[in-house]
C-alpha positions in Angstrom: -89.4 -126.4 176.2 -86.2 -124.5 175.2 -86.2 -126.5 172.0 -89.7 -125.3 171.1 -88.7 -121.7 171.8 -85.6 -122.0 169.5 -87.5 -123.4 166.5 -87.6 -121.1 163.5 -90.4 -120.6 161.0 -89.0 -118.7 158.0 -91.4 -117.4 155.3 -89.7 -116.8 152.0 -91.1 -115.6 148.7 -89.4 -116.8 145.5 -90.3 -114.7 142.6 -88.7 -113.6 139.3 -89.1 -112.9 135.6 -89.5 -115.2 132.7 -86.9 -117.9 132.4 -85.1 -116.8 135.7 -84.6 -120.2 137.3 -87.4 -119.9 139.8 -88.6 -123.4 139.5 -85.2 -125.1 139.6 -84.1 -122.7 142.4 -87.1 -123.7 144.5 -86.4 -127.4 144.1 -82.7 -127.1 144.9 -83.5 -124.8 148.0 -85.9 -127.4 149.2 -83.4 -130.2 149.0 -80.6 -128.1 150.7 -82.8 -127.3 153.7 -84.2 -130.8 154.0 -80.6 -132.0 154.1 -80.0 -129.7 157.0 -82.9 -131.3 158.9 -85.4 -128.6 158.3 -89.1 -129.2 157.4 -89.8 -127.5 154.1 -93.3 -126.4 152.8 -93.8 -125.2 149.3 -96.8 -123.0 148.9 -98.2 -123.4 145.3 -99.0 -120.5 143.1 -102.6 -119.6 143.9 -103.6 -119.0 140.2 -102.5 -122.6 139.5 -104.8 -124.0 142.1 -107.8 -122.0 140.8 -107.2 -122.8 137.2 -106.7 -126.5 137.8 -110.2 -126.5 139.5 -111.9 -125.7 136.2 -111.9 -121.9 136.2 -111.4 -120.7 132.6 -110.2 -117.1 132.3 -111.7 -117.0 128.8 -115.2 -117.8 130.3 -114.9 -115.0 132.8 -114.1 -112.6 129.9 -117.0 -113.9 127.8 -119.5 -113.5 130.6 -118.3 -110.1 131.9 -117.3 -108.4 128.8 -119.9 -109.7 126.4 -121.7 -106.3 126.1 -118.4 -104.6 125.2 -117.6 -107.2 122.6 -121.1 -106.8 121.0 -120.6 -103.1 120.9 -117.2 -103.6 119.3 -118.6 -105.8 116.6 -121.4 -103.4 115.6 -119.1 -100.4 115.8 -116.6 -102.0 113.3 -119.0 -103.4 110.8 -119.2 -100.1 108.9 -115.3 -99.9 108.7 -114.1 -103.3 107.5 -111.0 -101.9 105.8 -109.5 -100.5 108.9 -110.6 -103.5 111.0 -108.9 -106.0 108.7 -105.6 -104.2 109.1 -105.8 -104.2 112.9 -107.0 -107.8 112.9 -103.8 -109.0 111.2 -101.6 -107.1 113.7 -101.2 -108.7 117.2 -102.4 -106.2 119.8 -100.1 -105.5 122.8 -101.3 -103.7 125.9 -99.2 -100.6 126.8 -98.0 -102.1 130.1 -96.5 -105.2 128.5 -98.9 -108.1 128.5 -97.7 -111.0 126.4 -99.1 -110.9 122.9 -100.9 -114.4 123.2 -102.8 -113.0 126.2 -104.7 -110.9 123.5 -104.7 -113.0 120.4 -105.4 -116.4 121.9 -107.1 -116.0 125.2 -107.5 -119.8 125.8 -103.8 -120.2 126.2 -103.9 -118.1 129.4 -105.5 -121.0 131.2 -102.4 -123.0 130.8 -100.1 -120.4 132.3 -100.7 -118.8 135.7 -98.2 -116.1 135.1 -99.9 -115.0 131.8 -103.3 -115.2 133.5 -102.0 -112.9 136.2 -100.7 -110.6 133.6 -104.0 -110.3 131.9 -106.1 -109.7 135.0 -107.6 -106.3 135.3 -107.3 -105.7 131.5 -110.9 -106.4 130.5 -114.2 -106.2 132.2 -114.7 -107.1 135.8 -111.9 -109.5 136.0 -110.6 -107.1 138.7 -113.0 -109.0 141.0 -111.4 -112.2 140.1 -108.0 -110.8 140.9 -109.4 -109.6 144.3 -110.7 -113.1 145.1 -107.4 -114.7 143.9 -105.6 -112.6 146.6 -108.0 -113.4 149.3 -107.5 -117.1 148.4 -103.7 -116.6 148.4 -103.8 -115.1 151.9 -105.8 -118.0 153.3 -103.6 -120.7 151.6 -100.4 -119.1 152.9 -101.9 -118.7 156.4 -102.6 -122.5 156.4 -99.0 -123.2 155.6 -97.8 -120.6 158.1 -99.8 -122.3 160.8 -98.5 -125.7 159.9 -95.0 -124.2 160.2 -95.7 -122.8 163.7 -96.9 -126.4 164.8 -93.9 -128.2 163.3 -91.5 -129.9 165.7 -88.6 -128.9 163.4 -87.2 -125.7 162.0 -89.4 -124.9 159.1 -88.8 -123.1 155.8 -91.9 -122.0 153.9 -91.3 -121.2 150.2 -94.1 -119.2 148.6 -94.2 -119.4 144.8 -94.7 -115.6 144.4 -96.4 -113.6 147.0 -99.1 -111.0 147.7 -97.2 -108.0 146.2 -96.5 -109.8 142.8 -100.1 -109.0 141.8 -99.5 -105.2 141.9 -97.1 -105.6 138.9 -100.0 -106.4 136.6 -102.7 -104.0 137.7 -102.8 -100.2 137.5 -101.9 -98.3 140.7 -105.4 -96.8 140.8 -107.1 -100.2 140.8 -104.5 -101.6 143.2 -105.0 -98.7 145.7 -108.8 -99.2 145.4 -108.4 -102.9 146.1 -106.3 -102.2 149.2 -108.9 -99.7 150.5 -111.9 -101.8 149.9 -110.4 -104.9 151.6 -108.7 -102.9 154.4 -105.4 -104.4 153.4 -102.3 -102.7 154.8 -99.4 -102.7 152.2 -96.7 -102.4 154.9 -98.1 -105.3 156.8 -98.6 -107.5 153.7 -95.2 -106.6 152.1 -92.8 -106.0 155.1 -94.2 -108.1 157.9 -95.9 -111.0 156.3 -92.7 -112.5 154.7 -89.2 -112.7 156.2 -87.4 -112.4 152.9 -88.0 -111.9 149.2 -85.7 -113.3 146.5 -86.1 -112.1 142.9 -84.5 -114.4 140.2 -83.7 -112.1 137.2 -84.8 -113.3 133.9 -82.3 -114.8 131.5 -83.5 -112.1 129.1 -81.6 -109.6 131.2 -77.9 -110.5 131.2 -78.0 -114.1 129.9 -79.8 -113.6 126.6 -78.2 -116.6 125.0 -79.9 -118.9 127.5 -83.4 -117.2 127.2 -85.8 -119.7 125.6 -89.5 -120.0 125.0 -89.6 -123.5 123.5 -89.8 -125.4 126.8 -92.7 -123.3 128.1 -96.1 -124.1 126.6 -97.1 -120.4 126.3 -94.1 -118.3 126.8 -93.9 -116.3 123.7 -92.4 -113.0 125.0 -89.5 -111.6 123.1 -86.3 -110.6 125.0 -87.4 -106.9 125.3 -90.8 -107.7 126.7 -89.4 -110.3 129.1 -87.1 -107.7 130.5 -90.0 -105.3 131.0 -91.9 -108.0 132.8 -89.0 -108.9 135.0 -88.5 -105.2 136.0 -92.2 -105.0 136.9 -92.0 -108.1 139.1 -89.0 -106.8 140.9 -90.4 -103.3 141.4 -93.5 -104.8 143.1 -91.3 -105.7 146.1 -89.2 -102.5 146.4 -89.3 -101.5 150.1 -89.2 -104.9 151.7 -86.4 -104.8 154.3 -84.8 -108.1 153.1 -85.2 -108.0 149.4 -82.5 -109.7 147.3 -82.0 -109.7 143.6 -80.1 -112.6 142.2 -78.8 -111.5 138.8 -77.0 -113.3 135.9 -73.5 -112.2 136.7 -72.4 -115.8 137.1 -73.3 -119.1 135.4 -76.6 -120.7 136.3 -75.2 -123.2 138.8 -73.6 -120.4 140.8 -76.7 -118.3 140.4 -78.7 -120.9 142.3 -75.9 -121.3 144.8 -75.9 -117.6 145.4 -79.6 -117.7 146.0 -79.3 -120.5 148.6 -76.4 -118.7 150.3 -78.4 -115.6 150.5 -81.1 -117.3 152.5 -78.6 -118.9 154.8 -76.9 -115.6 155.4 -80.2 -114.0 156.5 -80.9 -117.0 158.7 -77.5 -116.9 160.3 -76.7 -120.5 159.2 -73.0 -121.3 158.9 -72.5 -123.0 155.6 -68.7 -122.7 155.6 -67.4 -123.1 152.0 -70.2 -125.3 150.8 -71.3 -122.7 148.3 -68.5 -121.2 146.3 -69.8 -117.7 145.3 -70.2 -115.2 148.1 -72.4 -112.2 147.8 -71.4 -109.5 150.4 -72.8 -106.3 151.6 -71.0 -103.2 150.3 -71.3 -99.7 151.5 -70.5 -96.3 149.9 -70.3 -92.8 151.2 -72.5 -90.4 149.2 -72.1 -86.7 149.1 -75.2 -84.5 149.5 -77.4 -82.9 148.7 -79.7 -85.7 147.6 -80.9 -85.3 144.0 -84.4 -84.4 143.2 -86.9 -87.3 143.4 -87.3 -87.1 139.6 -83.7 -88.3 139.2 -84.5 -91.7 140.9 -86.2 -94.6 139.4 -89.3 -95.9 141.3 -88.5 -95.9 145.0 -90.0 -96.3 148.4 -89.2 -94.1 151.4 -89.3 -95.3 155.0 -88.7 -93.7 158.5 -86.2 -95.9 160.4 -85.3 -95.8 164.1 -82.6 -97.9 165.6 -82.0 -98.5 169.4 -78.9 -100.4 170.7 -79.5 -102.7 173.5 -77.4 -103.7 176.5 -75.3 -106.8 175.9 -73.3 -109.2 178.1 -70.0 -108.7 176.3 -68.1 -106.5 173.8 -68.2 -109.1 171.1 -72.0 -109.2 170.7 -74.2 -106.3 169.5 -78.0 -106.2 169.8 -80.3 -103.6 168.4 -84.0 -102.9 167.7 -85.3 -101.4 164.5 -88.6 -99.7 163.8 -89.3 -99.1 160.2 -92.4 -97.8 158.6 -94.5 -95.7 156.2 -97.5 -93.5 156.9 -97.7 -94.5 160.6 -97.5 -98.3 159.9 -94.5 -100.0 161.4 -92.6 -103.2 161.4 -90.2 -104.2 164.2 -87.0 -106.3 164.1 -84.6 -107.5 166.8 -81.0 -108.1 165.4 -78.1 -109.8 167.2 -74.6 -109.6 165.6 -72.0 -112.1 166.6 -68.3 -112.6 165.6 -67.3 -113.9 162.3 -67.3 -117.6 161.3 -65.6 -118.7 158.1 -65.2 -115.0 157.2 -68.8 -114.0 157.8 -70.3 -112.0 160.6 -73.4 -113.7 161.8 -76.6 -111.7 162.1 -79.7 -113.2 163.5 -82.9 -111.3 162.9 -86.3 -111.8 164.6 -89.5 -110.1 163.8 -91.3 -108.6 166.8 -94.8 -107.6 167.6 -95.3 -104.0 168.8 -95.7 -105.2 172.4 -92.4 -107.2 172.3 -90.7 -104.2 170.8 -91.8 -102.0 173.7 -90.8 -104.6 176.2 -87.3 -104.9 174.7 -86.9 -101.2 174.5 -86.5 -101.1 178.3 -83.1 -102.7 177.7 -81.8 -99.7 175.7 -78.1 -98.9 176.0 -77.7 -95.3 177.2 -74.2 -95.3 175.8 -75.7 -94.9 172.3 -77.8 -92.3 170.7 -81.0 -93.4 169.0 -80.4 -93.4 165.3 -83.0 -91.8 163.0 -82.8 -92.2 159.2 -84.8 -91.8 156.1 -84.3 -94.9 154.1 -84.8 -94.9 150.2 -85.1 -98.2 148.4 -84.8 -98.5 144.7 -83.6 -100.8 141.8 -80.8 -99.8 139.3 -79.0 -102.1 136.9 -80.7 -105.2 138.5 -79.2 -104.1 141.9 -81.4 -103.4 144.9 -80.1 -100.3 146.8 -80.8 -98.9 150.2 -79.7 -95.3 150.8 -79.8 -94.1 154.4 -80.0 -90.4 155.0 -79.1 -89.7 158.8 -81.4 -87.3 160.6 -81.4 -85.3 163.8 -81.3 -85.7 166.8 -77.9 -87.5 166.5 -74.2 -87.0 167.2 -72.6 -84.2 165.2 -70.5 -86.9 163.4 -73.8 -88.0 161.7 -74.9 -84.6 160.4 -75.2 -84.7 156.6 -74.2 -88.4 156.5 -75.6 -90.4 153.5 -74.7 -94.1 153.1 -75.6 -96.4 150.1 -75.7 -100.2 150.6 -76.3 -103.2 148.3 -75.4 -106.9 148.3 -73.3 -108.1 145.3 -70.6 -110.5 144.3 -69.0 -108.0 142.0 -65.7 -106.2 142.7 -63.5 -103.5 141.1 -64.7 -101.8 137.9 -67.7 -104.3 137.5 -68.9 -103.0 140.9 -68.5 -99.4 139.9 -70.4 -100.0 136.7 -73.6 -100.9 138.5 -73.6 -98.0 140.9 -76.3 -95.2 140.4 -74.8 -92.6 138.1 -77.2 -89.9 139.5 -75.6 -90.0 142.9 -72.3 -88.4 143.9 -70.5 -91.4 145.4 -67.3 -90.4 147.2 -65.8 -93.7 148.0 -66.4 -97.3 149.2 -66.4 -97.6 153.0 -67.2 -101.3 153.3 -65.9 -102.6 156.6 -64.5 -99.3 157.7 -65.3 -98.9 161.5 -65.8 -95.1 161.1 -69.0 -95.8 159.1 -70.3 -98.6 161.4 -73.8 -97.6 162.8 -72.6 -99.0 166.2 -69.8 -96.6 166.4 -71.7 -93.7 164.8 -74.3 -94.0 167.6 -71.9 -93.8 170.4 -72.5 -90.8 172.7 -68.9 -90.4 173.8 -66.2 -88.9 171.6 -64.3 -91.7 169.9 -61.0 -90.5 171.3 -62.4 -90.9 174.9 -64.4 -94.2 174.7 -63.5 -97.8 175.3 -66.6 -98.9 173.3 -65.3 -98.1 169.8 -65.5 -101.4 167.9 -63.0 -102.2 165.2 -64.2 -105.7 164.6 -66.5 -108.3 166.3 -64.0 -111.0 165.2 -61.1 -109.6 167.2 -61.5 -109.5 170.9 -58.7 -107.1 171.4 -59.8 -104.7 168.7 -63.3 -104.8 170.2 -62.0 -103.6 173.6 -59.5 -101.1 172.2 -59.6 -97.4 172.7 -59.7 -95.6 169.5 -56.5 -93.6 169.9 -55.1 -93.4 166.4 -58.1 -94.9 164.6 -58.4 -94.3 160.9 -60.3 -91.0 160.6 -62.7 -88.8 162.4 -66.2 -87.9 161.0 -67.2 -84.3 160.9 -70.6 -83.5 159.4 -70.8 -86.7 157.6 -67.4 -86.4 156.0 -64.2 -88.2 156.9 
């Protein structure tokens, strides 16, 4: 019975821009986890299933948009001079649909990604996109249920996910689709999947390797591929565990970083099996926060943390409630000492009922932490900026911390940071900026709970006499 309770079902979305390594990465990830003894399911891209069953996107356009085409023909017959000019120039939609999606519509049926890009551009194909998403939900649910009944730990890799569709449809149509189907974006983005990984297009940082020859209908130039890559990544901004795998290393290490990223989130000790380590880095930001217009596209969340009672000083447990517009997701996190240089974090998604039950174990030695969390993309990096709110200990007043995961260091790390923020210094690993210590009710000079390191038993139990710096109003 205990073995059943401990089995994991991990729902992962693998997405990315053109020529980003998604297909190769999925295959390698599958092999890696099968070698660990996991059961791996690969959820196929829904558009591929529908198109392989005989649906031709061109037929949908012909049936639904016939009246518009007739009107266009009659309207242009009196002006053949201007028409001939436009006919010789490939049309491109303003939001970056590949040229062949317009000039040769039959090619769309050979490429699910291009079909998805064209959806919503003409006629009532909006309805087809809506049905595609309904089908996607049902197919994924089938695999999720198979995972729950598996007698092994199970990794479910989704070839793109629900939110990817929002990249290729106007916000107005997307919001209308959400309302008409009673779909909750927070539930479908944050709670449905455990982790999102975006493989950045080779067109963004590895241009010499960007190619269209091996893809039957990939004709995007580098500039358009970059735009499509950004749209695909932006669709997932706000997911609590969204990782962007860029082209800062060679392709072999790019794939290894992706696999390592999944293992880290799962708390799997891989030792030195993968050579490149992406770490979490943290920076102190000086307020006030710039105006919203200074930021790229972003998502804001209300976040509440509660620390729980634990059996010993070398383990930390907390609950997190995170939401938008009254819709919440719940996570239980346990942090354990380092193994092979890594602190192990195990995260479990909770129902609202489980969250309330575990809340009875709250540790009264800690304040509840309230934050506003802003998530955004800059320079292919996914950032989370936490703005601490009251009620809190005075040490948290005005505190703003910026976090991201990266393998970069030194000047290369500084180069990717948001230029519109006043970044004071890097505080990675500094105990004064640990949320565990920030939440302590007692003064740091008078408490035995101040934690320097989970890895060091003595440090974890030490008083803070002479610790590095005190925090006053968010400043060291």
